[in-house]
C-alpha positions in Angstrom: 5.2 26.0 -3.4 4.2 23.0 -1.4 6.4 21.8 1.5 8.2 18.5 1.0 7.7 17.5 4.7 5.1 18.2 7.2 5.2 17.9 11.1 2.9 15.5 13.0 0.9 18.6 14.3 0.4 19.9 10.8 -0.8 16.5 9.5 -3.1 15.9 12.6 -4.7 19.4 11.9 -5.1 18.6 8.2 -6.9 15.3 8.9 -8.8 16.4 11.9 -7.3 13.9 14.3 -4.9 14.0 17.3 -1.3 13.5 16.9 -1.6 10.4 19.2 -3.8 8.8 16.5 -1.2 9.3 13.9 1.3 7.5 16.2 -1.2 4.7 16.8 -1.8 4.3 13.0 2.0 4.2 12.6 2.2 1.2 14.9 -0.7 -0.6 13.2 0.2 0.0 9.6 3.6 -1.2 8.6 3.4 0.7 5.2 3.2 3.9 7.1 6.8 4.8 8.1 7.3 8.6 8.1 10.9 9.7 8.2 12.4 11.4 11.2 14.8 14.4 11.3 17.9 14.6 13.5 15.8 15.4 16.5 13.6 12.4 16.1 10.6 14.4 15.0 8.3 12.7 12.4 8.4 14.2 8.9 5.4 13.2 6.8 5.6 13.3 2.9 2.6 13.8 0.6 2.6 10.0 0.1 2.3 9.4 3.9 -0.4 12.0 4.2 -2.4 10.4 1.4 -2.1 7.1 3.1 -3.2 8.5 6.4 -6.1 10.2 4.7 -7.3 6.9 3.3 -6.9 5.2 6.7 -8.8 8.0 8.5 -11.6 8.1 5.8 -12.0 4.3 5.8 -12.2 4.0 9.6 -14.6 6.9 10.0 -16.9 7.0 7.0 -16.5 3.5 5.8 -17.1 2.1 9.4 -14.2 -0.4 9.0 -12.2 -1.9 11.8 -8.4 -1.6 11.6 -8.3 -5.0 10.1 -10.8 -3.9 7.4 -8.9 -0.8 6.7 -5.8 -3.0 6.2 -7.7 -5.2 3.8 -8.9 -2.3 1.8 -5.5 -0.8 1.5 -4.0 -4.0 0.3 -6.2 -3.7 -2.7 -8.9 -6.3 -1.9 -12.3 -5.0 -2.9 -10.6 -1.9 -4.4 -11.3 -1.9 -8.2 -10.2 1.7 -8.3 -6.5 0.6 -7.7 -6.4 -1.1 -11.0 -8.1 1.8 -12.7 -5.5 4.2 -11.2 -2.7 1.9 -12.4 -4.3 1.7 -15.8 -4.6 5.4 -16.2 -1.0 5.9 -15.1 0.2 3.4 -17.7 -1.9 5.2 -20.5 -0.2 8.4 -19.5 3.3 6.8 -19.7 2.5 5.3 -23.0 1.3 8.6 -24.4 4.4 10.2 -23.3 6.6 7.6 -24.8 4.7 7.8 -28.1 5.3 11.5 -28.1 9.0 11.1 -27.4 9.1 8.6 -30.3 7.5 11.1 -32.6 9.9 13.8 -31.6 12.9 11.5 -32.2 11.5 10.4 -35.6 11.0 14.0 -36.7 14.7 14.9 -35.9 15.9 12.4 -38.6 
């Protein structure tokens, strides 16, 4: 079973960066806001980790500046974002159609 929350050290190790880099990205990207526990320690969700993974990948392999990474994350020049949305909508539609069939067969 996967953990719901990961510490800053765990996430840094996963992504191959220092914890200070994660704190830096948190300052620069308002959409990245990991929760904190009662002791003030950051707790990253899978969503946070995926966002960080995209930030790190774009800044390293894509050779983007942080402004460029921000632009990419906002969806400009990212046709795959609409593809992901379309795929999700098709899945939801298929589930709703299946629910409708089950309800119709109960009558």
